[in-house]
C-alpha positions, 0 to 999 in steps of 0.5 A: 222702930225695933224693940218692945215699947208702949203705945198709949195716948195717955197725956203724961209729960204734956208740955203745951195746952194749945189746940192740936188738930191732927189729919190722919192718913191711912194707906198701908193696907187695902183699905184707905182711910183719913181722919181729922180731929183733936183732943176729943178724937176724930171729928170726921173719918172715912175708910174705903176698902174696895179696889186698889185705887189709893191714889184715886181715893185719898185726896177726895177723902181728905177734902170730904173729911175736912168739909165734914168736920168744918175744918180748913186745911190751914187749921191743921197743926200736924199730919199723922200717917201710918208708915207700915208695915204694909203694902208698898204701893199703898205705903207710898201714896200715903207717906208721899201725900203726907209729906207733900201736905206738910210741906205745903202747909208748913206743919209737922209729921207724926209717924205710927205703925199699922201694927201698933194701930191694929193692937191699940183698939184691943187694949182692954183685952187681958189676952195676948194680942197678935197684930197680923198684916197681910204681906202677900206672897205667903208672908205676913207682917206681925207683932205681939202686944199685951195690955198696960194701964192706958194702952198696950206694950209691944213685946216683939220686934216688927217682923215679916214671915210665913203665917206658920211661923206666927202660929208656931210662936203663939203655940210655944207661948201658950197664952190666950191670944186675940189675932186681928188684922187682914193677915190674921183673917186671910190665914185663919186656917193656920192660926186657928189651928193654935187652940189658944188663939181666937180671931178678930171679927171683920172690924179688926181687919184694918188699921183705923185713921180714927185711932191714928188721930187718937194716938197721934193727938198726945204726941202732937201736944208734946210736940214729938214731930218728925221732919218731912225729910226724916219720915220713912216707910217701914217696909221690912222687906224689898218692894215686889218689883225689885224682888221680881228683877232679882228673881229674873236675874238669878234665873238668867244666871242659872241658865248661863251656868 
């Protein structure tokens, strides 16, 4: 997933005219979301951004959107899931649920990243787009994008760093920039110091499950699927629990010296 590429739903190279129904699962950030839809976009969606109960919210949310769209799970052609980067626990909930459903229903998976999902809705902007997700512990996950016909193109690798480094990169580029994502909002005081940067509104804080379905649809039509065993979260750094154990061991080693 490293390296510049395009994020666009244009149906270039479509090799199938079959109806593809996508179930989208979004749990990479504090917001839990799911949506179901086809070529016309999301037919039903639900987003909840309160508390850290991804595991409790997701299953009822999936049942709700399918009921609202009048679609049975057996009619779903593929499952799309946000693979991150994002919060460790949330990512695990979403990816494990997606894999379990795909295996049970015997349907394939589509993986998309949280940063691509944040940038795509701003595709009509002529400005540079900075997608910034709060990574906790004083860091952010981020990538830069620009408008291209029909979508956006990623200009940088997916990265994790202190927000000050993102601000320095944007200052060095000197381009008019729109910063979106909950990381941009949390560190508004740092990114906002760059005169060329405008912060996105509340509606740009979290990746959308509806956008996930929209971007996954042409991939499903072209049968660009991932087998459940091959789908892996994009963490960019070790889990908090592993880091805490390592830090504890380093402290103990220091005391023994």
